[in-house]
Every structure is written in C-alpha cells, then in structure tokens.
C-alpha positions as YAML, in Angstrom:
chain: A
units: angstrom
residues:
- id: 1
  name: MET
  ca: [-207.65, 67.75, 167.84]
- id: 2
  name: GLN
  ca: [-210.91, 66.20, 166.66]
- id: 3
  name: ARG
  ca: [-211.64, 62.52, 167.20]
- id: 4
  name: GLN
  ca: [-211.01, 61.50, 163.58]
- id: 5
  name: GLN
  ca: [-207.73, 63.39, 163.43]
- id: 6
  name: ILE
  ca: [-206.55, 61.55, 166.54]
- id: 7
  name: ARG
  ca: [-207.77, 58.24, 165.14]
- id: 8
  name: LYS
  ca: [-205.92, 58.73, 161.86]
- id: 9
  name: LEU
  ca: [-202.78, 59.84, 163.69]
- id: 10
  name: LEU
  ca: [-202.83, 56.63, 165.74]
- id: 11
  name: LEU
  ca: [-203.43, 54.50, 162.64]
- id: 12
  name: ILE
  ca: [-200.56, 56.09, 160.73]
- id: 13
  name: THR
  ca: [-198.30, 55.70, 163.76]
- id: 14
  name: SER
  ca: [-199.20, 52.02, 164.02]
- id: 15
  name: LEU
  ca: [-198.44, 51.61, 160.31]
- id: 16
  name: LEU
  ca: [-195.02, 53.23, 160.71]
- id: 17
  name: LEU
  ca: [-194.30, 50.87, 163.62]
- id: 18
  name: PHE
  ca: [-195.39, 47.78, 161.65]
- id: 19
  name: PRO
  ca: [-191.81, 46.60, 160.95]
- id: 20
  name: VAL
  ca: [-191.39, 46.45, 164.74]
- id: 21
  name: THR
  ca: [-194.75, 44.90, 165.63]
- id: 22
  name: LEU
  ca: [-195.32, 42.54, 162.66]
- id: 23
  name: TYR
  ca: [-194.51, 39.31, 164.51]
- id: 24
  name: TYR
  ca: [-196.89, 40.15, 167.35]
- id: 25
  name: PHE
  ca: [-199.76, 39.84, 164.86]
- id: 26
  name: SER
  ca: [-198.32, 36.85, 163.01]
- id: 27
  name: PRO
  ca: [-200.60, 33.82, 162.46]
- id: 28
  name: ALA
  ca: [-197.63, 31.79, 161.22]
- id: 29
  name: LEU
  ca: [-195.26, 32.47, 164.11]
- id: 30
  name: ILE
  ca: [-197.77, 31.14, 166.63]
- id: 31
  name: ILE
  ca: [-197.71, 27.79, 164.77]
- id: 32
  name: ASN
  ca: [-193.93, 27.61, 165.03]
- id: 33
  name: ALA
  ca: [-194.12, 28.56, 168.71]
- id: 34
  name: GLY
  ca: [-196.83, 25.96, 169.31]
- id: 35
  name: LEU
  ca: [-194.66, 23.18, 167.93]
- id: 36
  name: LYS
  ca: [-192.04, 24.14, 170.52]
- id: 37
  name: GLY
  ca: [-194.54, 24.51, 173.36]
- id: 38
  name: ILE
  ca: [-194.01, 28.28, 173.63]
- id: 39
  name: ILE
  ca: [-196.63, 30.93, 174.31]
- id: 40
  name: ASN
  ca: [-195.41, 33.70, 172.00]
- id: 41
  name: GLY
  ca: [-196.31, 37.34, 171.43]
- id: 42
  name: SER
  ca: [-199.03, 36.77, 168.84]
- id: 43
  name: PHE
  ca: [-200.71, 34.17, 171.08]
- id: 44
  name: ILE
  ca: [-200.93, 36.77, 173.87]
- id: 45
  name: VAL
  ca: [-202.06, 39.55, 171.51]
- id: 46
  name: PHE
  ca: [-204.87, 37.42, 170.03]
- id: 47
  name: VAL
  ca: [-206.14, 36.49, 173.50]
- id: 48
  name: LEU
  ca: [-206.08, 40.16, 174.52]
- id: 49
  name: LEU
  ca: [-207.96, 41.18, 171.37]
- id: 50
  name: PHE
  ca: [-210.72, 38.71, 172.26]
- id: 51
  name: ILE
  ca: [-210.92, 39.84, 175.90]
- id: 52
  name: MET
  ca: [-210.83, 43.57, 175.12]
- id: 53
  name: SER
  ca: [-213.45, 43.24, 172.38]
- id: 54
  name: VAL
  ca: [-216.08, 42.28, 174.97]
- id: 55
  name: PRO
  ca: [-216.29, 45.83, 176.39]
- id: 56
  name: PHE
  ca: [-214.75, 47.77, 173.49]
- id: 57
  name: GLY
  ca: [-215.75, 45.90, 170.30]
- id: 58
  name: ARG
  ca: [-213.43, 46.20, 167.30]
- id: 59
  name: TRP
  ca: [-211.68, 49.25, 168.75]
- id: 60
  name: PHE
  ca: [-208.30, 47.87, 167.70]
- id: 61
  name: CYS
  ca: [-209.29, 47.86, 164.01]
- id: 62
  name: SER
  ca: [-210.29, 51.49, 164.23]
- id: 63
  name: TYR
  ca: [-207.43, 53.03, 166.20]
- id: 64
  name: LEU
  ca: [-204.37, 50.77, 166.40]
- id: 65
  name: CYS
  ca: [-204.30, 48.30, 163.51]
- id: 66
  name: PRO
  ca: [-201.40, 48.88, 161.07]
- id: 67
  name: ALA
  ca: [-203.34, 47.03, 158.35]
- id: 68
  name: GLY
  ca: [-206.21, 49.45, 158.90]
- id: 69
  name: GLY
  ca: [-203.83, 52.39, 158.62]
- id: 70
  name: LEU
  ca: [-202.42, 51.10, 155.32]
- id: 71
  name: GLN
  ca: [-205.88, 50.50, 153.87]
- id: 72
  name: GLU
  ca: [-207.16, 53.94, 154.83]
- id: 73
  name: CYS
  ca: [-204.17, 55.44, 153.01]
- id: 74
  name: VAL
  ca: [-205.50, 53.61, 149.93]
- id: 75
  name: PHE
  ca: [-208.80, 55.52, 150.20]
- id: 76
  name: ALA
  ca: [-207.09, 58.22, 148.11]
- id: 77
  name: ILE
  ca: [-206.85, 55.65, 145.27]
- id: 78
  name: ASN
  ca: [-210.02, 53.59, 145.66]
- id: 79
  name: GLU
  ca: [-212.84, 54.65, 148.01]
- id: 80
  name: LYS
  ca: [-215.61, 52.43, 146.68]
- id: 81
  name: LYS
  ca: [-217.47, 50.03, 148.95]
- id: 82
  name: PRO
  ca: [-216.39, 46.41, 148.58]
- id: 83
  name: LYS
  ca: [-218.99, 43.72, 147.97]
- id: 84
  name: GLN
  ca: [-219.89, 42.12, 151.27]
- id: 85
  name: GLY
  ca: [-222.56, 39.57, 152.22]
- id: 86
  name: TRP
  ca: [-221.16, 36.03, 152.18]
- id: 87
  name: ARG
  ca: [-217.70, 37.36, 151.33]
- id: 88
  name: ASN
  ca: [-217.35, 38.67, 154.88]
- id: 89
  name: TYR
  ca: [-217.34, 35.05, 156.08]
- id: 90
  name: ILE
  ca: [-214.28, 34.05, 154.06]
- id: 91
  name: LYS
  ca: [-212.11, 35.23, 156.94]
- id: 92
  name: PHE
  ca: [-213.92, 32.86, 159.31]
- id: 93
  name: VAL
  ca: [-213.08, 29.88, 157.07]
- id: 94
  name: ILE
  ca: [-209.43, 30.95, 156.99]
- id: 95
  name: TRP
  ca: [-209.46, 31.60, 160.74]
- id: 96
  name: GLY
  ca: [-211.14, 28.26, 161.54]
- id: 97
  name: ILE
  ca: [-208.62, 26.21, 159.55]
- id: 98
  name: TRP
  ca: [-205.74, 28.18, 161.07]
- id: 99
  name: LEU
  ca: [-207.09, 27.79, 164.62]
- id: 100
  name: ILE
  ca: [-207.36, 24.01, 164.24]
- id: 101
  name: ILE
  ca: [-203.74, 23.88, 163.07]
- id: 102
  name: VAL
  ca: [-202.62, 26.01, 166.05]
- id: 103
  name: ILE
  ca: [-204.46, 23.75, 168.52]
- id: 104
  name: LEU
  ca: [-202.95, 20.63, 166.96]
- id: 105
  name: CYS
  ca: [-199.47, 22.15, 167.18]
- id: 106
  name: TYR
  ca: [-199.82, 22.84, 170.90]
- id: 107
  name: PHE
  ca: [-201.25, 19.36, 171.50]
- id: 108
  name: ARG
  ca: [-198.28, 17.89, 169.66]
- id: 109
  name: SER
  ca: [-195.84, 19.73, 171.93]
- id: 110
  name: LYS
  ca: [-197.71, 18.13, 174.91]
- id: 111
  name: GLU
  ca: [-196.69, 20.84, 177.37]
- id: 112
  name: ILE
  ca: [-196.10, 24.57, 177.59]
- id: 113
  name: ILE
  ca: [-192.38, 25.01, 178.13]
- id: 114
  name: THR
  ca: [-192.25, 28.76, 178.51]
- id: 115
  name: ILE
  ca: [-193.81, 32.13, 177.73]
- id: 116
  name: ASP
  ca: [-191.70, 34.20, 175.34]
- id: 117
  name: PHE
  ca: [-193.40, 37.37, 174.12]
- id: 118
  name: TRP
  ca: [-190.31, 38.28, 172.03]
- id: 119
  name: PHE
  ca: [-190.14, 34.87, 170.31]
- id: 120
  name: GLU
  ca: [-188.04, 35.00, 167.09]
- id: 121
  name: THR
  ca: [-187.54, 38.77, 167.25]
- id: 122
  name: GLU
  ca: [-184.25, 40.60, 167.62]
- id: 123
  name: ASN
  ca: [-184.40, 42.89, 170.65]
- id: 124
  name: GLY
  ca: [-188.18, 42.95, 170.22]
- id: 125
  name: ILE
  ca: [-187.99, 44.12, 166.57]
- id: 126
  name: SER
  ca: [-189.74, 41.92, 164.00]
- id: 127
  name: VAL
  ca: [-188.10, 43.00, 160.73]
- id: 128
  name: SER
  ca: [-184.42, 42.60, 161.42]
- id: 129
  name: SER
  ca: [-183.10, 40.53, 158.51]
- id: 130
  name: ALA
  ca: [-183.41, 40.12, 154.76]
- id: 131
  name: GLN
  ca: [-185.77, 37.19, 155.24]
- id: 132
  name: SER
  ca: [-187.94, 39.28, 157.55]
- id: 133
  name: TYR
  ca: [-188.19, 42.00, 154.89]
- id: 134
  name: ILE
  ca: [-189.48, 39.46, 152.37]
- id: 135
  name: ILE
  ca: [-192.18, 38.39, 154.84]
- id: 136
  name: TYR
  ca: [-192.97, 42.03, 155.66]
- id: 137
  name: TYR
  ca: [-193.50, 43.10, 152.06]
- id: 138
  name: GLY
  ca: [-195.48, 39.95, 151.36]
- id: 139
  name: ILE
  ca: [-197.91, 40.93, 154.14]
- id: 140
  name: ILE
  ca: [-198.00, 44.53, 152.85]
- id: 141
  name: CYS
  ca: [-199.01, 43.26, 149.39]
- id: 142
  name: LEU
  ca: [-201.64, 40.98, 150.93]
- id: 143
  name: ILE
  ca: [-203.23, 44.02, 152.58]
- id: 144
  name: PHE
  ca: [-202.53, 46.66, 149.93]
- id: 145
  name: ILE
  ca: [-203.52, 44.94, 146.68]
- id: 146
  name: PRO
  ca: [-207.08, 43.86, 147.67]
- id: 147
  name: ALA
  ca: [-207.79, 47.40, 148.93]
- id: 148
  name: ILE
  ca: [-206.72, 48.84, 145.56]
- id: 149
  name: LEU
  ca: [-208.70, 46.31, 143.54]
- id: 150
  name: PHE
  ca: [-211.91, 45.98, 145.54]
- id: 151
  name: GLY
  ca: [-212.26, 49.03, 147.79]
- id: 152
  name: LYS
  ca: [-212.48, 50.12, 151.40]
- id: 153
  name: ARG
  ca: [-210.74, 47.86, 153.92]
- id: 154
  name: THR
  ca: [-211.22, 44.76, 151.77]
- id: 155
  name: PHE
  ca: [-208.58, 42.88, 153.75]
- id: 156
  name: CYS
  ca: [-210.58, 43.51, 156.96]
- id: 157
  name: HIS
  ca: [-213.74, 42.14, 155.34]
- id: 158
  name: TYR
  ca: [-212.37, 39.08, 153.56]
- id: 159
  name: LEU
  ca: [-208.99, 37.97, 154.91]
- id: 160
  name: CYS
  ca: [-208.12, 39.32, 158.35]
- id: 161
  name: TRP
  ca: [-207.24, 36.56, 160.85]
- id: 162
  name: MET
  ca: [-207.61, 38.93, 163.84]
- id: 163
  name: ALA
  ca: [-211.15, 40.21, 163.17]
- id: 164
  name: PRO
  ca: [-212.88, 36.89, 164.11]
- id: 165
  name: PHE
  ca: [-211.43, 37.09, 167.63]
- id: 166
  name: MET
  ca: [-213.07, 40.49, 168.13]
- id: 167
  name: ILE
  ca: [-216.33, 39.58, 166.41]
- id: 168
  name: LEU
  ca: [-216.68, 36.55, 168.68]
- id: 169
  name: GLY
  ca: [-215.94, 38.76, 171.69]
- id: 170
  name: ILE
  ca: [-218.81, 41.07, 170.67]
- id: 171
  name: LYS
  ca: [-221.14, 38.10, 170.19]
- id: 172
  name: LEU
  ca: [-220.20, 36.81, 173.65]
- id: 173
  name: ARG
  ca: [-221.01, 40.21, 175.14]
- id: 174
  name: ARG
  ca: [-224.43, 40.22, 173.51]
- id: 175
  name: LEU
  ca: [-225.11, 36.63, 174.55]
- id: 176
  name: LEU
  ca: [-224.35, 37.49, 178.18]
- id: 177
  name: HIS
  ca: [-226.08, 40.92, 177.94]
- id: 178
  name: LEU
  ca: [-222.97, 42.74, 179.11]
- id: 179
  name: PRO
  ca: [-222.40, 46.47, 178.61]
- id: 180
  name: GLY
  ca: [-220.04, 47.49, 175.83]
- id: 181
  name: ILE
  ca: [-219.18, 50.36, 173.50]
- id: 182
  name: HIS
  ca: [-221.38, 50.49, 170.40]
- id: 183
  name: ILE
  ca: [-223.04, 53.06, 168.13]
- id: 184
  name: ARG
  ca: [-226.73, 53.74, 168.68]
- id: 185
  name: THR
  ca: [-229.37, 55.97, 167.17]
- id: 186
  name: ASN
  ca: [-230.02, 59.20, 169.03]
- id: 187
  name: GLN
  ca: [-233.10, 61.23, 168.04]
- id: 188
  name: LYS
  ca: [-233.68, 58.93, 165.07]
- id: 189
  name: ASP
  ca: [-236.62, 60.96, 163.77]
- id: 190
  name: ASN
  ca: [-234.18, 63.79, 162.97]
- id: 191
  name: CYS
  ca: [-232.51, 61.74, 160.20]
- id: 192
  name: VAL
  ca: [-232.77, 63.47, 156.81]
- id: 193
  name: SER
  ca: [-231.20, 60.59, 154.86]
- id: 194
  name: CYS
  ca: [-228.37, 62.78, 153.61]
- id: 195
  name: GLY
  ca: [-226.11, 59.74, 153.29]
- id: 196
  name: LYS
  ca: [-223.06, 61.35, 154.90]
- id: 197
  name: CYS
  ca: [-222.80, 58.50, 157.40]
- id: 198
  name: ASN
  ca: [-222.76, 55.89, 154.64]
- id: 199
  name: LYS
  ca: [-220.26, 57.81, 152.53]
- id: 200
  name: GLY
  ca: [-217.83, 58.30, 155.40]
- id: 201
  name: CYS
  ca: [-217.94, 54.79, 156.88]
- id: 202
  name: PRO
  ca: [-214.46, 53.25, 156.35]
- id: 203
  name: MET
  ca: [-216.00, 49.76, 156.41]
- id: 204
  name: GLY
  ca: [-218.63, 50.52, 153.75]
- id: 205
  name: ILE
  ca: [-221.58, 49.67, 156.03]
- id: 206
  name: ASP
  ca: [-225.10, 50.83, 155.16]
- id: 207
  name: ILE
  ca: [-225.51, 52.94, 158.30]
- id: 208
  name: ILE
  ca: [-228.95, 54.29, 157.35]
- id: 209
  name: LYS
  ca: [-230.31, 50.75, 157.12]
- id: 210
  name: GLU
  ca: [-228.67, 49.77, 160.41]
- id: 211
  name: THR
  ca: [-230.17, 52.72, 162.32]
- id: 212
  name: LYS
  ca: [-233.68, 51.32, 161.78]
- id: 213
  name: HIS
  ca: [-232.87, 48.77, 164.49]
- id: 214
  name: GLY
  ca: [-231.73, 51.31, 167.07]
- id: 215
  name: ILE
  ca: [-228.08, 50.20, 167.10]
- id: 216
  name: ILE
  ca: [-225.32, 49.47, 164.59]
- id: 217
  name: SER
  ca: [-225.21, 45.71, 165.09]
- id: 218
  name: ASN
  ca: [-223.28, 44.89, 161.90]
- id: 219
  name: GLN
  ca: [-220.29, 42.71, 162.84]
- id: 220
  name: GLU
  ca: [-218.07, 44.73, 160.49]
- id: 221
  name: CYS
  ca: [-218.56, 47.95, 162.51]
- id: 222
  name: ILE
  ca: [-215.25, 49.04, 164.07]
- id: 223
  name: GLN
  ca: [-216.63, 51.77, 166.36]
- id: 224
  name: CYS
  ca: [-214.57, 54.46, 164.63]
- id: 225
  name: GLY
  ca: [-217.28, 57.11, 165.08]
- id: 226
  name: VAL
  ca: [-216.95, 58.55, 161.55]
- id: 227
  name: CYS
  ca: [-220.72, 58.23, 161.04]
- id: 228
  name: ILE
  ca: [-221.32, 60.05, 164.33]
- id: 229
  name: ASP
  ca: [-218.98, 62.89, 163.40]
- id: 230
  name: ASN
  ca: [-220.39, 63.19, 159.86]
- id: 231
  name: CYS
  ca: [-224.05, 63.32, 160.88]
- id: 232
  name: PRO
  ca: [-225.34, 66.93, 160.66]
- id: 233
  name: LYS
  ca: [-228.38, 66.14, 162.86]
- id: 234
  name: ASN
  ca: [-226.65, 64.27, 165.71]
- id: 235
  name: VAL
  ca: [-228.74, 61.18, 165.02]
- id: 236
  name: LEU
  ca: [-225.94, 58.82, 166.06]
- id: 237
  name: ALA
  ca: [-224.02, 58.53, 169.33]
- id: 238
  name: PHE
  ca: [-221.86, 56.11, 171.28]
- id: 239
  name: GLY
  ca: [-223.71, 53.99, 173.81]
- id: 240
  name: LEU
  ca: [-222.88, 51.49, 176.54]
- id: 241
  name: ILE
  ca: [-226.07, 49.45, 177.02]
- id: 242
  name: GLU
  ca: [-227.45, 47.95, 173.81]
- id: 243
  name: ARG
  ca: [-231.19, 48.36, 173.28]
- id: 244
  name: LYS
  ca: [-232.24, 46.99, 169.93]
- id: 245
  name: GLU
  ca: [-235.53, 48.17, 168.43]
- id: 246
  name: ASN
  ca: [-237.81, 46.50, 165.93]
- id: 247
  name: ASN
  ca: [-238.33, 47.79, 162.42]
- id: 248
  name: ASN
  ca: [-241.12, 50.08, 163.57]
- id: 249
  name: GLY
  ca: [-238.81, 51.71, 166.07]
- id: 250
  name: LYS
  ca: [-241.08, 50.72, 169.00]
...
C-alpha cells in the first residue's frame, strides 16, 4: 500500500475507535482529575504528545488523530483552504487559559494521590453511558461543523487543544538544534510550480512559498507527506537535520 493509503487507513481506524479513546484526549477530564490529585489518561497523553513531537513533529495529527480522520472525511463536502494568519493563534489562547486552570486544579489538590490512566472510564472505554454519548456527539459537532463551514481541518487550525503541545515541542527542537522529521526541498530548481503540492495539502499550507526557505517550517505542517507524494518532480522529501536557506536559496 502507498503511504497515503496507509495514513488514511490509520486515520479512519482512529476515528472508529474514538468512542473508546475520547477521554484520553479530554481537556475537561484532566481538570476533574486534577481536583482529586490524580494523574489521568489525558494528562499522560498530552505529555507524550509534547515529548514525541520533538523528534517526530505533528505526526499524531497526520496518522493517529480521530479529529483529523473526521475532518478529512469532510474533504468530500468542503475542500477549500480555511483562512489562517492570526486565526491559527486562537487555539493558543484557548490552550493557555485551559493550562492555567489545570495547573491551579493540581495546586489546589496539594498532592498527587495516584496515577489512574483509566480515570472515569468503564473497562477503559470512554463512551459507556447516555451522558457519555452526549459529550461524544458534542465533540463530534465541535470538530465536524467548522470543517464544513470553513474548510480543510479548521478545527486543527483554530480550536485544537492538543496541537499547541506538539508545536511547542517542534519549537523546542529547533531552539536546541536537535534532529527531527520535517519536509525539505530536494532539487528545488526542478520545481515547475504546478501547484499539486498546495492543492493536496490537508492543512491548506502554501507549500510553494514555504519551499523558498529550504524547509517547510510552517507550524501547521503535520508531516503527512501528501506534498511529497503529489510532486511530479520529486522536489520535496523528508529530512532529519533542518537546514534553512535564505530567500535567494544560498
């Protein structure tokens, strides 16, 4: 199977498993756990997302995120690029306020009583009651409706509370000059500006503009490799050591 077929298979699988895994991505459940001094599943998952993003970037968004899977299903309805710019920072405001609340909750509990990965789940399953179904479909609407109204992966751009963990992990990697998976230009002079990379990008990034700097440094890049696979001239490739060029390509 080709890379994109495997990627889409993993995304659809993660979406089908979302009723099981929902609480392990929950920003609300971690607050409840914090008040009780419990390290819960979502706390552990968020820490792992930050750690793993240092070498792998936003790999989770591309291959394993159920929200990503749902939004890519919506491409059949609305495949336009969402407006970005300052709007991409809305999620950081949401994340910052939420993070302060989480920290205050754990300070209020004064001590960590236990670690319970399965906190408030039934045999590890998140959606196991009528109340859980209400929460589940509320989250589905939060992801689904913006994608229909505004375009490709709008939830990822504007609202996702997990993306900031991974973006900060990437920034830490660059600050420390550590190796990590990224997309770089390969034989840049071969580019014919066909636009296939831009059209295929699930995050609506202007790939052609990004390639002028030698690497795709846009914080919204999820390392999915669609632009690599769509390029007829093999201009793009995965890299490990980031070498950013100036606008003259020197």
